[in-house]
C-alpha positions as CSV (number, residue, x, y, z in Angstrom):
1,M,98.0,-0.4,70.7
2,E,99.5,-3.1,68.7
3,R,96.2,-2.8,67.0
4,A,96.2,0.8,65.9
5,I,100.2,0.7,64.7
6,P,101.4,-3.1,64.8
7,V,105.0,-4.3,65.5
8,V,106.0,-5.3,62.2
9,D,109.8,-7.1,60.8
10,F,109.6,-4.3,58.0
11,F,112.4,-5.5,56.1
12,S,111.4,-9.2,55.8
13,H,107.8,-8.8,54.1
14,E,107.6,-7.3,50.8
15,P,105.5,-3.4,50.5
16,W,102.4,-5.0,49.0
17,Q,102.4,-7.1,52.0
18,L,102.1,-4.6,54.5
19,P,99.3,-3.2,53.8
20,Q,97.2,-6.5,55.2
21,L,99.4,-6.5,58.3
22,S,99.2,-3.1,58.8
23,G,96.0,-2.1,61.7
24,E,93.1,-0.3,61.9
25,L,94.6,2.4,61.2
26,C,95.3,1.1,57.6
27,V,91.9,0.1,56.0
28,Q,90.6,-0.5,52.2
29,G,91.6,3.1,50.5
30,S,93.8,4.3,52.3
31,D,97.2,5.9,51.2
32,Q,99.0,4.9,53.8
33,C,100.3,2.9,56.8
34,F,102.1,3.0,59.6
35,F,104.6,-0.1,61.8
36,F,107.0,0.3,64.0
37,A,109.6,-1.9,63.1
38,P,112.3,-3.4,66.1
39,Q,115.6,-2.6,64.9
40,Q,117.8,-5.4,64.0
41,E,120.2,-7.5,65.5
42,R,123.0,-6.5,63.0
43,E,122.0,-2.9,63.7
44,A,122.1,-2.6,67.5
45,Q,126.0,-4.3,67.4
46,G,127.0,-1.0,65.3
47,G,126.5,-2.9,62.0
48,R,124.5,-1.9,58.9
49,A,120.8,-2.7,58.8
50,K,119.7,-5.5,56.0
51,R,116.8,-4.1,53.7
52,T,116.7,-6.6,51.6
53,T,113.2,-8.5,50.3
54,A,113.3,-12.4,48.7
55,A,112.0,-9.8,45.8
56,G,114.1,-6.0,45.9
57,Y,115.7,-4.0,48.3
58,W,114.8,-0.8,50.3
59,K,117.3,2.1,49.1
60,A,117.9,5.4,51.2
61,T,117.2,8.0,48.8
62,G,118.4,12.1,50.0
63,S,120.1,12.7,53.7
64,P,118.3,11.9,56.9
65,T,116.3,15.3,57.7
66,I,116.1,16.6,61.2
67,V,112.7,16.4,62.9
68,F,111.5,19.1,65.7
69,D,108.4,20.1,67.3
70,G,108.3,23.1,68.0
71,T,112.0,24.2,68.0
72,R,113.6,21.4,69.7
73,R,115.4,18.4,68.0
74,V,113.4,15.4,68.4
75,G,114.4,13.1,66.2
76,V,115.4,11.7,62.0
77,R,113.6,11.3,59.3
78,K,115.2,9.1,56.7
79,T,113.5,8.2,53.5
80,M,113.8,5.1,51.0
81,V,112.2,4.1,47.9
82,F,112.1,0.4,47.0
83,Y,113.8,-1.3,43.8
84,E,112.5,-4.8,42.4
85,G,115.3,-6.7,41.8
86,R,119.3,-6.3,43.2
87,A,121.5,-4.0,43.3
88,P,122.7,-2.0,40.9
89,M,120.1,-3.9,37.8
90,G,117.3,-3.2,40.3
91,K,114.0,-1.6,39.0
92,K,112.3,1.9,40.9
93,T,108.7,1.0,42.3
94,N,107.0,3.9,43.5
95,W,106.6,2.6,47.4
96,V,107.7,4.7,49.6
97,M,108.8,4.6,53.2
98,N,109.2,7.0,56.0
99,E,111.5,5.7,58.8
100,Y,111.1,8.1,61.9
101,R,113.6,7.8,65.1
102,L,114.0,9.4,67.6
103,F,116.5,11.0,69.3
104,E,118.0,10.1,73.2
105,D,118.7,12.9,75.1
106,T,122.4,12.9,75.2
107,A,123.6,16.2,76.2
108,G,126.0,14.6,78.5
109,F,128.4,13.1,76.0
110,S,131.3,15.3,75.0
111,A,132.1,16.1,71.0
112,G,134.9,13.2,71.1
113,D,132.3,10.8,71.8
114,H,131.7,8.4,68.7
115,A,129.0,6.4,68.3
116,T,127.9,4.6,64.9
117,D,123.9,5.5,65.2
118,S,124.4,9.1,66.4
119,F,124.4,12.6,64.7
120,L,126.4,15.5,65.5
121,I,124.4,18.2,65.2
122,C,125.7,21.8,66.5
123,R,128.4,20.3,68.1
124,L,126.1,18.6,70.7
125,K,125.8,15.1,69.8
126,M,122.1,13.5,69.7
127,Q,122.7,9.5,70.0
128,I,119.9,7.8,67.9
129,R,117.4,5.1,70.5
130,A,117.7,1.7,69.5
131,E,114.4,-0.5,70.3
132,F,112.3,0.9,67.4
133,S,111.3,3.6,64.8
134,L,108.2,3.8,63.0
135,C,107.5,3.5,59.5
136,R,105.3,5.4,56.7
137,L,104.2,3.4,54.3
138,Y,102.8,4.8,50.8
139,V,102.8,4.7,47.4
140,R,104.6,7.7,45.6
141,S,101.4,9.0,43.6
142,S,101.7,11.0,40.1
143,S,100.1,14.5,41.3
144,L,102.1,16.4,43.6
145,R,99.6,17.5,45.7
146,S,99.1,14.2,47.3
147,F,100.3,14.6,50.0
148,D,100.1,18.3,50.9
149,R,97.9,19.1,53.3
150,R,96.9,22.5,52.5
151,P,93.2,22.7,51.0
152,P,93.3,23.5,47.4
153,P,92.8,26.9,46.1
154,E,89.7,27.9,45.6
155,A,87.8,29.3,42.6
156,G,89.0,33.1,41.4
157,E,91.1,32.9,44.4
158,A,94.5,35.2,43.9
159,G,96.8,31.9,44.3
160,T,97.7,32.0,40.6
161,S,101.5,31.6,39.8
162,R,104.2,34.7,38.4
163,R,104.4,32.7,35.3
164,Q,100.5,32.0,34.4
165,E,99.7,36.2,35.0
166,A,102.6,37.5,32.5
167,A,103.2,35.0,29.8
168,P,104.8,37.6,27.4
169,P,103.5,37.0,23.4
170,A,105.1,35.7,20.9
171,A,107.9,38.0,18.7
172,S,105.7,37.0,15.6
173,G,102.2,38.1,16.7
174,K,100.9,34.5,16.9
175,R,100.1,33.4,20.4
176,R,102.6,31.5,22.2
177,R,100.9,27.3,22.5
178,S,102.0,26.2,26.3
179,P,103.7,22.8,26.6
180,T,99.9,21.1,27.5
181,E,98.0,22.5,24.2
182,S,101.0,21.3,22.1
183,F,101.3,18.4,23.2
184,G,100.5,15.4,20.4
185,Q,99.7,17.8,18.0
186,S,101.5,18.2,14.9
187,R,102.9,21.4,14.1
188,A,101.8,22.9,10.9
């Protein structure tokens, strides 16, 4: 199994070093790599995980997202971006990581219990499993559809946006230029 998805101490390596450590699933030219990352000792004792490397740090972005299997909550996804340098003056890079953690079945806990690695969801405490997390590493693309799993629309398909269908004419009778047409052109 480790040949398919290796176990790597994710936060002790720079993001550009990780593709060489990835296993058979991340071959040359692949747009993403997967790793299992063991829980850090300080995190296991209730502390905050160390997310710094020699060249920079991983910064969490947004809120953790609940992962579902059908209608059942199975885990949480946390998105992090790599910054070169030290906080707060770090420079944002295109390296992005999604960390996935599973919930333990803790339906027997009362709503008053407290643990640092838990989430309160609909008054049911869900404890995060402590052993490993699955990390997906990729470089953010400039294309908005690069990780979209839908096929691109076929030519002539009725998939055009409302904005393209109904562009109102300019009041002076001249045709209104789109932002891409007027980019780099001087106005006359």
